[in-house]
Backbone as a chain_set.jsonl record, in Angstrom:
{"seq": "MKSTHRRFDYVRFGEAFEERGLVDSKTLDHVLAQSQATRTLLPEILVVENLVSDWEVSRVACELYHLPFLTVDLYEPNKDVLGEFDPSFLRQFALIPLDRYGDLLTVVMPGLVPSDVLESLRLTPTMKLLPVVGSVLSNRRWLNEHIPGAATIAVEGVVPALPFDTTLEDEDVNGSGEEWLNIFDQADEAVQLDLKENQNP", "coords": {"N": [[16.64, 2.281, -8.404], [16.175, 2.56, -5.071], [15.787, -0.181, -2.696], [12.048, -0.803, -0.999], [12.552, -1.77, 1.513], [12.775, -2.072, 4.519], [11.5, 0.331, 4.961], [8.803, 0.502, 5.441], [6.738, -0.343, 7.896], [4.651, -2.013, 10.243], [5.314, -2.08, 13.166], [6.247, 0.635, 13.613], [4.267, 2.491, 12.021], [1.968, 1.787, 13.566], [2.576, 2.821, 16.191], [2.358, 5.286, 14.864], [-0.583, 6.233, 15.093], [-0.699, 5.783, 18.165], [0.685, 8.04, 19.167], [-0.793, 10.089, 17.746], [-2.926, 10.064, 18.99], [-5.279, 8.775, 18.584], [-5.202, 5.868, 19.018], [-4.823, 4.137, 22.236], [-2.169, 2.839, 23.646], [-2.389, 0.43, 25.291], [-4.385, -0.938, 23.688], [-3.406, -0.567, 21.102], [-1.191, -2.385, 21.373], [-2.358, -4.704, 21.479], [-3.783, -5.246, 19.298], [-1.567, -4.846, 17.234], [-0.071, -7.304, 18.129], [-2.198, -9.501, 17.448], [-2.143, -8.473, 14.362], [0.316, -9.455, 14.006], [0.133, -12.148, 14.761], [-2.06, -13.207, 13.598], [-0.891, -12.704, 10.67], [-2.637, -10.749, 9.233], [-3.884, -7.601, 7.622], [-2.274, -5.347, 9.051], [-4.042, -2.37, 9.045], [-6.278, -2.964, 8.101], [-7.336, -4.103, 10.165], [-7.579, -2.319, 11.705], [-9.337, -0.814, 10.457], [-12.025, -2.25, 10.179], [-12.278, -3.224, 12.729], [-13.716, -0.75, 14.201], [-11.759, 0.64, 15.027], [-10.211, 2.796, 14.449], [-10.959, 5.159, 11.687], [-11.602, 4.817, 8.079], [-10.573, 6.97, 6.599], [-8.674, 8.035, 8.343], [-6.96, 6.214, 8.573], [-5.406, 6.183, 6.36], [-4.777, 8.882, 6.332], [-2.843, 9.084, 7.797], [-0.877, 7.06, 7.271], [-0.113, 8.727, 4.567], [1.044, 11.317, 5.86], [2.903, 10.043, 7.238], [4.865, 8.996, 5.871], [5.291, 10.469, 3.622], [3.432, 10.021, 1.179], [1.52, 10.182, -1.565], [-2.236, 10.826, -1.687], [-4.527, 8.38, -3.153], [-7.18, 7.261, -4.506], [-9.243, 4.143, -5.819], [-11.498, 4.838, -6.653], [-10.903, 7.398, -7.933], [-9.351, 6.974, -10.207], [-8.85, 5.015, -12.376], [-8.249, 1.716, -12.466], [-5.857, 0.287, -14.715], [-7.001, -2.517, -16.47], [-5.606, -4.241, -18.292], [-2.619, -3.81, -17.101], [-3.244, -5.09, -15.014], [-3.827, -7.947, -15.359], [-1.364, -8.782, -15.152], [-0.735, -9.83, -12.807], [-0.654, -11.657, -10.006], [-3.899, -12.711, -8.999], [-4.612, -13.869, -6.612], [-2.78, -12.71, -5.176], [-3.129, -9.929, -4.394], [-5.264, -10.115, -3.679], [-5.355, -10.942, -1.499], [-3.574, -9.207, 0.137], [-4.972, -7.093, -0.728], [-3.931, -4.909, -2.835], [-3.762, -3.043, -5.379], [-2.637, -2.817, -8.467], [-2.046, -0.091, -10.192], [-1.622, 1.777, -12.443], [0.854, 1.454, -15.329], [4.267, 2.637, -16.464], [5.722, 1.72, -18.894], [8.899, 0.493, -16.768], [8.143, 1.405, -14.525], [5.468, 1.31, -12.003], [2.681, 1.967, -10.673], [1.272, 1.6, -7.611], [-1.82, 0.953, -5.621], [-2.116, 1.382, -2.488], [-3.753, -0.035, 0.885], [-4.498, 1.299, 2.863], [-1.489, 1.196, 3.699], [1.248, -1.579, 3.471], [3.377, -3.925, 4.24], [7.004, -3.335, 3.482], [8.313, -5.678, 2.479], [6.409, -6.841, 1.693], [5.311, -5.45, -0.581], [7.375, -4.684, -2.558], [7.166, -7.629, -3.617], [5.579, -7.474, -5.494], [7.303, -6.639, -7.728], [7.861, -7.182, -10.886], [10.284, -7.274, -12.796], [13.77, -7.086, -12.216], [14.365, -4.108, -12.479], [12.342, -2.906, -12.755], [10.683, -0.36, -11.228], [8.959, 0.441, -8.423], [6.071, 2.546, -7.439], [4.444, 3.668, -4.887], [1.305, 4.547, -3.568], [-0.886, 5.916, -1.289], [-4.277, 4.426, -0.566], [-7.755, 3.349, 0.234], [-8.884, 0.759, 2.884], [-11.551, 0.112, 2.679], [-12.194, 1.0, 0.489], [-10.139, -0.25, -1.731], [-10.553, -3.073, -0.661], [-13.386, -3.188, -1.651], [-13.511, -2.341, -4.609], [-11.938, -4.536, -5.665], [-13.534, -6.988, -5.001], [-15.365, -6.186, -6.584], [-14.052, -6.623, -9.38], [-12.347, -8.722, -9.333], [-12.7, -11.905, -9.528], [-13.555, -14.025, -6.38], [-12.823, -12.269, -4.749], [-14.687, -11.314, -2.761], [-15.136, -13.665, -1.127], [-12.971, -13.362, 0.757], [-12.027, -12.073, 3.474], [-10.93, -10.394, 6.89], [-10.28, -12.149, 8.656], [-9.295, -14.364, 6.741], [-6.778, -13.421, 5.824], [-4.498, -14.313, 5.164], [-0.897, -13.498, 4.619], [1.702, -14.776, 2.724], [3.971, -14.308, 2.827], [6.728, -13.214, 5.358], [6.093, -11.244, 8.06], [8.615, -8.658, 9.012], [8.975, -7.437, 11.819], [11.158, -5.949, 12.921], [12.321, -4.08, 11.61], [14.269, -1.226, 10.652], [13.544, 2.029, 11.581], [13.764, 4.195, 9.16], [13.969, 7.141, 7.069], [11.591, 8.288, 8.334], [11.165, 10.78, 9.195], [12.451, 12.19, 7.766], [12.884, 14.14, 4.691], [12.069, 12.704, 2.559], [13.057, 12.908, 0.411], [13.562, 10.542, -1.977], [10.996, 9.578, -2.239], [10.131, 12.137, -3.881], [12.064, 12.018, -6.113], [11.388, 9.85, -7.015], [8.877, 10.291, -7.964], [8.858, 12.406, -9.695], [10.106, 11.166, -11.649], [7.821, 9.607, -12.457], [5.942, 11.795, -13.752], [7.227, 12.634, -15.352], [7.284, 10.453, -17.269], [5.213, 9.808, -17.359], [4.004, 12.687, -18.941], [5.894, 12.067, -21.403], [4.424, 10.128, -22.557], [1.777, 11.074, -23.203], [2.742, 13.263, -24.956], [3.751, 11.521, -27.204], [1.606, 10.174, -27.703], [0.318, 12.254, -28.64], [1.584, 13.189, -30.713], [1.278, 11.099, -33.179]], "CA": [[15.783, 3.169, -7.02], [16.759, 2.127, -3.653], [14.951, -0.802, -2.429], [11.616, 0.28, -0.272], [12.772, -2.457, 2.478], [13.078, -0.992, 6.114], [10.78, 1.663, 4.915], [7.088, 0.153, 5.808], [7.133, -1.605, 8.906], [3.758, -2.246, 11.187], [5.354, -1.384, 14.21], [6.552, 2.199, 13.532], [2.732, 2.677, 11.594], [1.228, 1.454, 14.695], [3.09, 3.806, 17.172], [1.658, 6.735, 15.014], [-1.73, 6.061, 15.883], [-0.729, 6.323, 19.868], [1.488, 9.566, 19.175], [-2.088, 11.237, 17.313], [-4.059, 9.768, 20.321], [-6.044, 7.807, 17.865], [-5.398, 4.465, 19.415], [-4.278, 3.804, 23.334], [-1.116, 1.958, 23.976], [-2.513, -1.117, 25.495], [-5.36, -1.402, 22.415], [-2.214, -0.911, 19.757], [-0.416, -3.979, 21.941], [-3.577, -5.816, 21.458], [-3.569, -5.047, 17.593], [-0.027, -5.427, 16.972], [-0.025, -8.93, 18.647], [-3.304, -9.918, 16.819], [-1.672, -8.736, 13.301], [1.602, -10.497, 13.795], [-0.395, -13.864, 15.344], [-2.769, -13.595, 12.619], [-0.581, -12.687, 9.876], [-3.607, -10.018, 8.916], [-3.26, -6.449, 7.642], [-2.988, -3.837, 10.124], [-4.885, -0.919, 8.784], [-7.893, -3.455, 7.975], [-7.844, -4.622, 11.526], [-8.04, -0.969, 12.804], [-10.946, -0.097, 10.425], [-13.018, -3.247, 10.482], [-12.922, -3.317, 14.373], [-13.678, 0.565, 14.04], [-10.941, 1.294, 16.043], [-9.511, 3.71, 13.714], [-11.8, 5.315, 10.309], [-10.569, 4.442, 6.98], [-9.581, 7.949, 6.249], [-7.767, 8.318, 9.407], [-5.498, 5.203, 8.544], [-5.054, 6.909, 4.902], [-4.179, 9.894, 6.411], [-1.469, 8.842, 8.718], [0.092, 6.564, 6.135], [0.499, 9.569, 4.034], [1.991, 11.953, 6.75], [4.496, 9.216, 8.065], [5.502, 8.447, 4.549], [5.25, 11.276, 2.674], [3.39, 9.361, 0.121], [0.247, 10.751, -2.181], [-3.21, 9.593, -1.349], [-5.017, 8.063, -4.3], [-8.284, 5.922, -4.554], [-9.118, 3.87, -7.398], [-12.383, 5.758, -7.256], [-10.6, 8.601, -8.452], [-8.203, 6.774, -11.076], [-9.575, 3.971, -12.844], [-6.873, 0.959, -12.805], [-5.49, -0.31, -16.238], [-7.041, -3.506, -16.671], [-4.538, -4.953, -19.162], [-1.771, -4.158, -16.275], [-3.891, -6.044, -13.226], [-3.804, -8.989, -15.665], [0.179, -9.291, -15.01], [-0.462, -9.901, -11.38], [-1.558, -13.259, -9.119], [-5.019, -12.235, -8.626], [-5.04, -14.164, -4.957], [-1.963, -12.509, -3.92], [-3.709, -8.893, -4.782], [-7.081, -10.043, -3.037], [-4.576, -11.365, 0.019], [-3.089, -7.943, 0.701], [-5.568, -5.813, -0.872], [-3.432, -4.369, -3.469], [-4.085, -2.701, -6.594], [-1.711, -1.757, -9.605], [-3.043, 1.084, -11.113], [-1.218, 1.841, -14.238], [2.329, 0.824, -15.627], [4.938, 3.449, -17.881], [7.733, 1.098, -19.106], [9.364, -0.071, -15.651], [7.369, 2.324, -13.335], [4.686, 0.634, -11.656], [1.969, 2.644, -9.617], [-0.015, 0.642, -6.423], [-2.437, 1.646, -4.3], [-2.074, 0.396, -1.112], [-4.761, 0.14, 1.286], [-3.233, 2.24, 3.703], [0.029, 0.514, 4.16], [1.586, -2.946, 3.56], [5.016, -3.82, 4.862], [7.979, -3.355, 2.145], [8.304, -6.755, 1.708], [4.981, -7.336, 0.57], [5.481, -4.501, -1.787], [8.504, -5.486, -3.095], [7.305, -9.139, -4.116], [5.359, -6.622, -6.831], [8.185, -6.132, -9.05], [8.075, -8.347, -12.236], [11.908, -7.325, -13.32], [14.653, -6.563, -11.534], [14.44, -3.144, -12.815], [11.103, -2.214, -11.977], [10.133, 0.429, -10.126], [7.291, 0.84, -7.317], [5.308, 4.2, -7.014], [3.269, 3.313, -3.853], [0.451, 5.507, -3.215], [-1.953, 5.649, 0.017], [-5.624, 4.45, -0.966], [-8.251, 3.202, 1.703], [-9.101, -0.004, 3.215], [-12.686, -0.159, 2.137], [-12.193, 0.771, -1.472], [-9.562, -1.201, -2.312], [-11.453, -4.218, -0.851], [-14.85, -2.762, -2.529], [-13.198, -2.717, -5.957], [-11.699, -6.231, -5.881], [-14.509, -7.883, -4.812], [-16.272, -6.524, -7.898], [-13.297, -6.828, -10.167], [-11.28, -9.951, -9.375], [-13.626, -13.026, -8.976], [-13.155, -14.47, -5.45], [-12.481, -11.406, -3.764], [-15.929, -11.61, -2.176], [-14.716, -14.411, 0.249], [-11.577, -12.657, 1.693], [-12.275, -11.342, 5.196], [-9.716, -9.987, 7.593], [-9.765, -13.317, 9.511], [-8.838, -14.941, 6.045], [-5.782, -13.191, 4.906], [-2.552, -14.866, 5.515], [0.038, -13.458, 4.204], [2.699, -15.936, 2.241], [5.546, -13.208, 3.485], [6.645, -12.939, 6.636], [6.534, -9.415, 8.406], [9.679, -8.259, 9.811], [9.175, -5.958, 12.954], [12.245, -5.591, 13.532], [12.624, -3.021, 10.557], [14.602, 0.154, 11.126], [12.815, 3.448, 10.972], [14.145, 5.084, 7.933], [13.798, 8.355, 6.865], [10.159, 8.474, 8.513], [10.712, 12.003, 9.646], [13.045, 13.002, 6.786], [12.64, 14.923, 3.929], [10.916, 12.09, 1.811], [13.418, 12.891, -1.132], [13.592, 9.748, -2.585], [9.639, 9.593, -3.287], [9.833, 12.833, -4.529], [12.607, 11.685, -7.02], [10.15, 8.773, -8.123], [7.272, 10.986, -8.278], [9.317, 13.196, -10.76], [10.08, 10.138, -12.705], [6.313, 9.407, -12.95], [5.728, 12.762, -13.877], [8.401, 12.961, -16.836], [6.99, 9.308, -17.96], [3.453, 10.324, -18.058], [4.159, 13.674, -19.776], [6.734, 11.654, -22.734], [3.407, 9.079, -23.126], [1.049, 12.04, -23.539], [3.332, 13.755, -26.052], [3.817, 10.45, -27.703], [0.157, 9.941, -27.949], [-0.656, 13.827, -29.469], [1.715, 12.947, -32.335], [2.194, 10.104, -33.503]], "C": [[15.869, 1.806, -6.098], [15.078, 0.93, -3.574], [13.666, -0.275, -1.081], [11.518, -0.445, 1.465], [12.947, -1.537, 3.663], [12.155, 0.154, 5.858], [9.369, 1.874, 5.943], [7.314, -0.985, 7.015], [5.629, -1.406, 9.945], [4.001, -1.433, 12.571], [5.158, 0.081, 14.299], [4.834, 2.783, 13.188], [1.845, 2.571, 12.715], [1.52, 2.674, 15.533], [2.738, 5.309, 16.627], [0.601, 6.937, 15.145], [-1.553, 6.472, 17.173], [-0.31, 7.582, 19.449], [0.151, 10.455, 18.473], [-2.774, 11.003, 18.289], [-5.221, 9.031, 19.603], [-6.161, 6.176, 18.496], [-4.697, 4.777, 21.039], [-3.043, 3.085, 23.088], [-1.285, 0.193, 24.203], [-3.67, -1.959, 24.199], [-4.062, -1.715, 21.302], [-1.605, -1.984, 19.887], [-1.109, -4.961, 20.913], [-3.506, -6.155, 19.645], [-2.404, -5.639, 17.209], [0.308, -6.999, 16.78], [-1.181, -9.352, 17.684], [-2.708, -9.779, 15.012], [-0.453, -9.474, 13.145], [0.93, -12.117, 13.852], [-0.826, -14.54, 14.051], [-2.474, -13.221, 10.913], [-1.651, -11.648, 9.048], [-2.633, -8.403, 8.579], [-3.785, -5.434, 8.56], [-3.845, -2.734, 10.175], [-6.281, -1.94, 8.399], [-8.286, -4.023, 9.29], [-8.571, -3.747, 12.368], [-9.341, -0.524, 12.152], [-12.216, -1.283, 10.556], [-13.289, -3.2, 11.922], [-13.246, -1.864, 14.479], [-12.703, 1.065, 15.279], [-10.215, 2.738, 15.701], [-10.342, 3.934, 12.31], [-10.762, 4.973, 9.469], [-9.773, 5.466, 6.53], [-8.589, 8.329, 7.289], [-6.459, 7.155, 9.386], [-4.733, 5.676, 7.183], [-4.084, 8.116, 5.165], [-3.007, 10.255, 6.973], [-0.69, 8.35, 7.965], [0.92, 7.624, 5.461], [1.314, 10.74, 4.612], [2.88, 11.438, 7.006], [5.435, 9.062, 6.876], [6.06, 9.355, 4.008], [4.992, 10.832, 1.268], [1.685, 10.25, -0.311], [-1.02, 10.013, -2.158], [-4.235, 9.876, -2.753], [-6.079, 7.059, -4.361], [-8.713, 5.278, -5.789], [-10.651, 4.135, -7.316], [-12.259, 6.933, -7.812], [-9.874, 8.131, -9.879], [-8.991, 5.353, -11.583], [-8.301, 2.748, -13.171], [-6.792, 0.068, -14.304], [-5.833, -1.633, -15.905], [-6.109, -4.236, -17.232], [-3.221, -5.139, -17.939], [-2.009, -4.93, -14.905], [-3.956, -7.471, -13.688], [-2.334, -9.605, -15.926], [0.563, -9.963, -13.744], [-1.354, -11.357, -11.179], [-2.506, -12.316, -8.253], [-5.133, -12.84, -7.087], [-4.07, -13.432, -4.14], [-2.665, -10.751, -3.79], [-4.813, -8.941, -3.983], [-6.153, -10.496, -1.285], [-3.974, -9.698, 0.702], [-3.474, -6.62, 0.044], [-5.165, -4.53, -1.759], [-3.875, -4.101, -4.953], [-2.945, -2.067, -7.487], [-2.826, -1.091, -10.488], [-2.592, 1.426, -12.116], [0.523, 1.663, -14.216], [2.827, 1.695, -16.725], [6.395, 2.695, -17.805], [8.15, 0.252, -17.669], [8.775, 0.468, -14.341], [5.959, 2.033, -13.302], [3.776, 1.518, -10.063], [0.774, 1.677, -8.743], [-0.679, 1.232, -5.956], [-2.615, 0.402, -3.264], [-3.607, 0.631, -0.238], [-4.536, 0.496, 2.632], [-1.83, 2.152, 3.78], [-0.022, -0.871, 3.926], [3.196, -2.845, 4.014], [5.61, -3.951, 3.441], [7.919, -4.421, 1.75], [7.298, -7.357, 0.726], [4.687, -6.213, -0.784], [6.077, -4.576, -2.691], [8.225, -6.804, -4.02], [6.302, -8.415, -5.31], [5.924, -6.671, -8.326], [8.222, -7.546, -9.774], [9.335, -8.511, -12.739], [12.491, -6.887, -12.153], [14.931, -5.178, -11.342], [13.057, -2.577, -12.815], [10.814, -1.529, -10.958], [8.896, 0.829, -9.4], [7.371, 1.986, -7.575], [4.04, 3.939, -6.055], [2.461, 4.508, -3.902], [-0.519, 5.032, -2.234], [-3.47, 5.702, -0.786], [-6.149, 3.758, 0.833], [-8.454, 1.677, 1.569], [-10.201, -0.577, 2.432], [-12.721, 0.018, 1.028], [-11.625, -0.242, -2.08], [-10.689, -2.257, -2.184], [-12.803, -3.94, -1.781], [-14.483, -3.342, -4.51], [-12.401, -3.809, -6.434], [-12.534, -6.88, -5.476], [-15.217, -7.875, -6.079], [-15.614, -6.379, -8.875], [-12.495, -7.91, -10.401], [-12.272, -10.945, -8.467], [-12.962, -13.798, -7.772], [-13.006, -13.77, -4.201], [-13.452, -11.216, -2.355], [-15.397, -12.582, -0.802], [-13.852, -13.91, 0.598], [-12.627, -11.849, 2.617], [-10.936, -11.259, 5.798], [-9.143, -11.548, 8.304], [-8.867, -14.373, 8.18], [-7.773, -14.38, 5.269], [-4.922, -13.434, 5.665], [-1.837, -14.808, 4.6], [1.253, -14.75, 3.641], [4.051, -15.196, 2.662], [5.56, -12.901, 5.112], [6.553, -11.078, 7.039], [7.556, -9.495, 9.349], [9.272, -7.009, 10.874], [10.143, -5.759, 13.668], [13.02, -4.303, 12.783], [12.918, -1.649, 11.32], [13.586, 1.141, 10.902], [13.55, 4.252, 10.792], [13.361, 6.105, 7.295], [12.073, 8.507, 6.935], [9.941, 10.165, 8.738], [11.64, 12.94, 8.875], [12.166, 13.823, 5.677], [11.325, 14.183, 2.429], [11.652, 12.173, 0.328], [13.48, 12.162, -2.04], [12.374, 9.438, -3.439], [9.465, 10.667, -3.694], [10.489, 12.815, -5.897], [11.362, 10.543, -8.173], [9.071, 9.627, -8.699], [7.796, 12.003, -9.365], [9.402, 12.428, -11.979], [8.9, 9.772, -13.367], [5.61, 10.247, -13.741], [6.255, 12.709, -15.507], [7.524, 11.421, -17.693], [5.625, 9.523, -18.45], [3.399, 11.409, -19.526], [4.676, 12.956, -21.239], [5.22, 10.708, -23.206], [2.892, 10.015, -23.466], [1.756, 12.356, -25.081], [3.382, 12.624, -27.24], [2.394, 9.935, -28.762], [-0.871, 10.953, -28.731], [0.231, 13.618, -30.991], [2.38, 11.988, -32.546], [3.311, 9.222, -34.811]], "O": [[15.709, 0.603, -6.305], [13.948, 1.054, -4.045], [14.077, 0.507, -0.223], [10.818, -0.011, 2.379], [13.246, -0.345, 3.587], [12.126, 0.996, 6.756], [8.998, 2.748, 6.726], [7.87, -2.083, 7.004], [5.673, -0.3, 10.484], [3.309, -0.526, 13.031], [4.23, 0.665, 14.86], [4.24, 3.435, 14.047], [0.907, 3.367, 12.756], [0.661, 3.555, 15.556], [2.739, 6.309, 17.346], [0.442, 8.128, 15.411], [-2.158, 7.49, 17.509], [-1.262, 8.359, 19.377], [0.17, 11.65, 18.767], [-3.454, 11.982, 18.594], [-6.167, 8.722, 20.329], [-7.165, 5.474, 18.374], [-3.964, 5.766, 21.044], [-3.027, 2.66, 21.933], [-0.745, -0.792, 23.7], [-3.725, -3.157, 23.921], [-3.81, -2.81, 20.798], [-1.346, -2.683, 18.907], [-0.694, -5.663, 19.991], [-3.207, -7.192, 19.053], [-2.288, -6.823, 16.893], [0.726, -7.659, 15.829], [-0.538, -9.673, 16.685], [-2.784, -10.802, 14.332], [-0.254, -10.105, 12.107], [1.232, -13.038, 13.093], [-0.474, -15.59, 13.513], [-3.332, -13.332, 10.038], [-1.414, -11.792, 7.848], [-1.504, -8.057, 8.926], [-4.872, -4.914, 8.813], [-4.304, -2.241, 11.206], [-7.371, -1.376, 8.494], [-9.442, -4.386, 9.508], [-9.478, -3.89, 13.188], [-10.269, -0.02, 12.784], [-13.29, -0.979, 11.076], [-14.451, -3.14, 12.326], [-12.647, -1.68, 15.538], [-13.015, 1.758, 16.247], [-9.783, 3.557, 16.512], [-10.468, 2.89, 11.67], [-9.564, 4.832, 9.717], [-8.622, 5.293, 6.13], [-7.631, 9.01, 6.923], [-5.377, 7.208, 9.97], [-3.522, 5.501, 7.047], [-3.034, 8.374, 4.577], [-2.318, 11.264, 6.818], [0.344, 8.986, 7.766], [2.146, 7.688, 5.541], [2.24, 11.171, 3.926], [3.915, 12.098, 7.097], [6.66, 9.017, 6.996], [7.273, 9.293, 3.805], [5.769, 11.018, 0.332], [0.931, 10.772, 0.51], [-1.079, 8.831, -2.496], [-4.603, 10.938, -3.255], [-5.711, 5.89, -4.239], [-8.534, 5.898, -6.837], [-11.201, 3.437, -8.168], [-13.239, 7.572, -8.194], [-9.837, 9.018, -10.731], [-9.769, 4.811, -10.799], [-7.5, 2.947, -14.084], [-7.67, -0.662, -14.763], [-5.105, -2.142, -15.053], [-5.687, -5.095, -16.457], [-2.774, -6.268, -17.735], [-1.212, -5.257, -14.026], [-4.108, -8.332, -12.821], [-2.085, -10.578, -16.638], [1.643, -10.498, -13.49], [-2.25, -11.901, -11.825], [-2.248, -11.547, -7.326], [-5.833, -12.165, -6.332], [-4.145, -13.336, -2.915], [-2.56, -10.42, -2.609], [-5.338, -7.902, -3.583], [-6.579, -10.226, -0.162], [-4.163, -9.377, 1.875], [-2.884, -5.54, 0.065], [-5.703, -3.429, -1.645], [-4.332, -5.027, -5.624], [-2.432, -0.975, -7.243], [-3.853, -1.372, -11.106], [-3.435, 1.368, -13.011], [1.242, 1.744, -13.22], [2.213, 1.732, -17.791], [7.462, 2.827, -17.205], [7.541, -0.814, -17.573], [8.972, -0.056, -13.245], [5.217, 2.34, -14.236], [4.148, 1.601, -8.892], [-0.28, 1.209, -9.172], [-0.27, 2.364, -5.701], [-2.994, -0.769, -3.23], [-4.471, 1.385, -0.685], [-4.396, -0.405, 3.458], [-1.113, 3.141, 3.93], [-1.081, -1.475, 4.092], [3.938, -1.864, 4.072], [5.045, -4.46, 2.474], [7.483, -4.53, 0.604], [7.289, -7.968, -0.343], [3.907, -6.358, -1.725], [5.527, -4.557, -3.792], [8.92, -7.038, -5.009], [6.366, -9.127, -6.312], [5.43, -6.714, -9.453], [8.525, -8.655, -9.333], [9.691, -9.623, -13.131], [11.873, -6.388, -11.212], [15.572, -4.813, -10.357], [13.062, -1.352, -12.933], [10.686, -2.017, -9.835], [7.978, 1.495, -9.878], [8.404, 2.57, -7.902], [2.867, 4.0, -6.424], [3.008, 5.532, -4.313], [-0.96, 3.884, -2.289], [-3.84, 6.667, -1.455], [-5.568, 3.665, 1.914], [-8.288, 1.16, 0.464], [-10.033, -1.52, 1.658], [-13.314, -0.815, 0.342], [-12.213, -1.043, -2.807], [-11.541, -2.466, -3.048], [-13.045, -4.753, -2.674], [-14.943, -4.206, -5.256], [-12.229, -3.948, -7.645], [-12.091, -8.012, -5.668], [-15.628, -8.871, -6.673], [-16.326, -5.906, -9.761], [-11.967, -8.104, -11.495], [-12.553, -10.884, -7.27], [-11.845, -14.261, -8.004], [-13.019, -14.215, -3.053], [-13.042, -11.026, -1.21], [-15.322, -12.144, 0.346], [-14.135, -14.315, 1.726], [-13.675, -11.239, 2.403], [-9.963, -11.881, 5.373], [-7.981, -11.939, 8.423], [-7.918, -15.068, 8.544], [-7.699, -14.722, 4.089], [-4.606, -12.86, 6.708], [-1.818, -15.669, 3.721], [1.52, -15.632, 4.457], [5.114, -15.811, 2.75], [4.659, -12.485, 5.841], [6.881, -10.075, 6.404], [7.507, -10.22, 10.343], [9.315, -5.811, 10.593], [10.12, -5.441, 14.857], [14.004, -3.699, 13.208], [12.25, -1.094, 12.192], [12.788, 0.99, 9.977], [14.069, 4.996, 11.623], [12.177, 5.927, 7.008], [11.367, 8.759, 5.959], [8.877, 10.749, 8.53], [11.723, 14.144, 9.117], [10.97, 14.083, 5.81], [10.409, 14.664, 1.762], [11.15, 11.713, -0.697], [13.48, 12.701, -3.147], [12.345, 9.162, -4.638], [8.325, 10.66, -4.158], [9.911, 13.357, -6.839], [10.871, 10.519, -9.302], [8.554, 9.526, -9.812], [6.857, 12.472, -10.008], [8.966, 12.777, -13.076], [8.832, 9.619, -14.587], [4.714, 9.782, -14.445], [5.598, 12.752, -16.547], [7.215, 11.609, -18.869], [5.115, 9.437, -19.567], [2.987, 11.161, -20.659], [3.984, 13.196, -22.228], [5.031, 10.695, -24.422], [3.487, 10.316, -24.501], [1.395, 11.819, -26.128], [2.961, 13.029, -28.323], [2.253, 9.548, -29.922], [-2.007, 10.832, -29.189], [-0.254, 13.815, -32.105], [3.573, 11.783, -32.322], [4.004, 8.26, -34.482]]}, "num_chains": 1, "name": "protein.A"}
């Protein structure tokens, strides 16, 4: 699978809100500067400061990057898979590994995270990531309930260990999203195979 690097970046994501008339340019500049200066999650700033609704953040991420929407309220994360990851990293970025089929990992993002953050979830060089768009509030709520210490994390306290690259190129934003469709097909095949094996032991 091609790396997701150079695909998800907060500058392009922020511009999408301005293009849709959800945030004016002055506010967007301020929020982007705040996100970069404090190393916080842009979607979380937008939601916590009541600039954009949680639903709109998720909707824009889905539309811009051709990703499906799925919250942890609709699909309970596999606790065995959750245990494979550093809980502090998951809390820091409000990420929730949903399930794993072989080398295919489905992860719920809080709206969107930068590509370098997402890539850091790879446990092996061959692992494929299937990111889906969740919501900021549902991810935080689930983490608060299921990972000890998550309740102490606030927007001000989110300090990513990885740098945010604001010079990322805007690749495949307006494209067909064929790469993601191929990943979804692979995921569906893996799920169907797993179901058949469980039905015919």
